[in-house]
C-alpha positions in Angstrom: 10.0 1.7 33.0 6.5 2.4 34.3 3.7 3.4 32.0 3.9 6.9 33.4 7.6 7.1 32.7 7.1 6.0 29.1 4.2 8.4 28.6 6.3 11.3 29.9 9.1 10.3 27.5 6.5 10.4 24.7 5.3 13.9 25.8 9.0 15.1 25.9 9.6 13.7 22.4 6.5 15.4 20.9 7.4 18.7 22.6 10.6 18.8 20.6 8.7 19.5 17.4 7.6 23.0 16.4 4.6 22.1 14.3 2.1 19.3 13.6 3.6 18.5 10.3 6.8 17.4 12.1 4.8 15.5 14.7 2.9 13.7 12.0 6.2 12.7 10.3 7.4 11.5 13.7 4.2 9.4 14.2 4.8 7.9 10.7 8.4 7.0 11.7 7.1 5.4 14.9 4.7 3.4 12.9 7.6 2.0 10.9 9.1 0.7 14.1 5.9 -0.9 15.3 6.2 -4.6 16.5 4.2 -6.1 13.7 1.5 -8.5 14.3 2.1 -12.0 12.9 -0.1 -12.6 9.7 -1.9 -15.4 11.5 -3.4 -12.8 13.9 -4.6 -10.5 11.1 -8.1 -11.7 11.5 -11.5 -10.1 11.8 -11.5 -10.9 15.6 -8.4 -8.8 16.0 -9.6 -5.8 14.1 -10.4 -2.8 16.3 -14.0 -1.8 15.8 -14.6 1.9 15.5 -11.6 2.7 13.4 -11.8 4.2 9.9 -8.7 2.3 8.9 -8.1 -1.4 9.5 -6.1 -1.9 12.8 -5.2 -5.3 14.0 -4.0 -5.8 17.6 -2.9 -9.0 19.2 -2.0 -9.5 22.9 -0.3 -12.3 24.7 1.0 -12.7 28.3 4.6 -13.4 29.0 5.9 -13.4 32.6 2.8 -11.7 33.9 3.2 -8.8 31.4 1.1 -8.1 28.3 2.9 -7.8 25.0 1.1 -6.2 22.1 1.7 -6.4 18.4 -0.3 -4.6 15.8 -0.5 -3.4 12.2 -2.7 -1.0 10.2 -3.4 -0.3 6.5 -2.9 3.5 7.1 0.4 5.2 8.0 -1.0 7.7 10.5 -3.1 5.1 12.2 -0.1 2.8 12.4 1.8 5.6 14.1 -1.0 6.1 16.6 -1.2 2.5 17.6 2.6 2.4 17.8 2.5 5.2 20.4 -0.1 3.3 22.4 1.7 0.0 22.2 4.9 1.7 23.3 3.1 3.0 26.4 1.3 -0.2 27.3 3.3 -3.2 26.0 5.4 -5.2 28.5 3.3 -4.0 31.4 1.3 -5.8 34.0 -2.4 -5.9 33.1 -3.5 -4.2 36.3 -1.1 -1.3 35.5 -2.6 -1.0 32.0 -6.2 -1.0 33.5 -5.3 1.7 36.0 -3.2 3.8 33.6 -4.1 7.4 33.0 -4.3 8.2 29.3 -4.1 12.0 29.6 -0.7 11.9 27.8 -2.7 11.7 24.6 -4.2 15.1 25.3 -0.8 16.5 26.5 0.8 15.7 23.1 -2.2 17.3 21.4 -3.0 14.2 19.5 -6.8 14.1 19.7 -7.3 17.7 18.7 -5.1 17.3 15.6 -6.9 14.2 14.3 -10.0 14.1 12.1 -13.2 13.2 14.1 -13.1 9.6 12.7 -9.5 9.1 13.6 -10.1 10.6 17.1 -12.9 8.1 17.5 -10.5 5.3 16.3 -7.9 6.5 18.9 -10.5 6.1 21.7 -11.4 2.6 20.3 -7.7 1.6 20.3 -7.2 2.7 23.9 -10.4 0.9 24.9 -9.3 -2.3 23.1 -5.9 -2.4 24.8 -7.6 -1.9 28.2 -10.1 -4.7 27.4 -7.2 -7.1 26.6 -5.7 -6.1 30.0 -9.0 -6.7 31.8 -9.3 -10.2 30.1 -5.7 -11.2 31.1 -6.1 -9.7 34.6 -9.1 -11.9 35.1 -7.1 -14.9 34.2 -4.4 -14.0 36.8 -7.0 -13.6 39.6 
């Protein structure tokens, strides 16, 4: 599946819920399914700066596709990073770099987060794209 296909799937899933309480619960459930980062990568260098909670992300390349793992010490934040990883993991770095992230606005995520969590969300997207840029540079 392309990033856009996955993003559209996420939009469809979020549109099934009537209110944000249900959407938050769904995000928490997604966080429980997150591909967890190996403890050896839970280091300061893998912490996303700009997040209120601790969020660790690790990326590695397999068959020219980036695979992300992550963890967080907060359940909502874990759900947020799970959504992003679902959209961007197992994709070519160039596709991640070029990806539109408006699906975040379409599911209403940013407007329903506290300002500090919304800033953290922006930092998470930025970090995933930075990993993609770093790995794309290695491929060139």
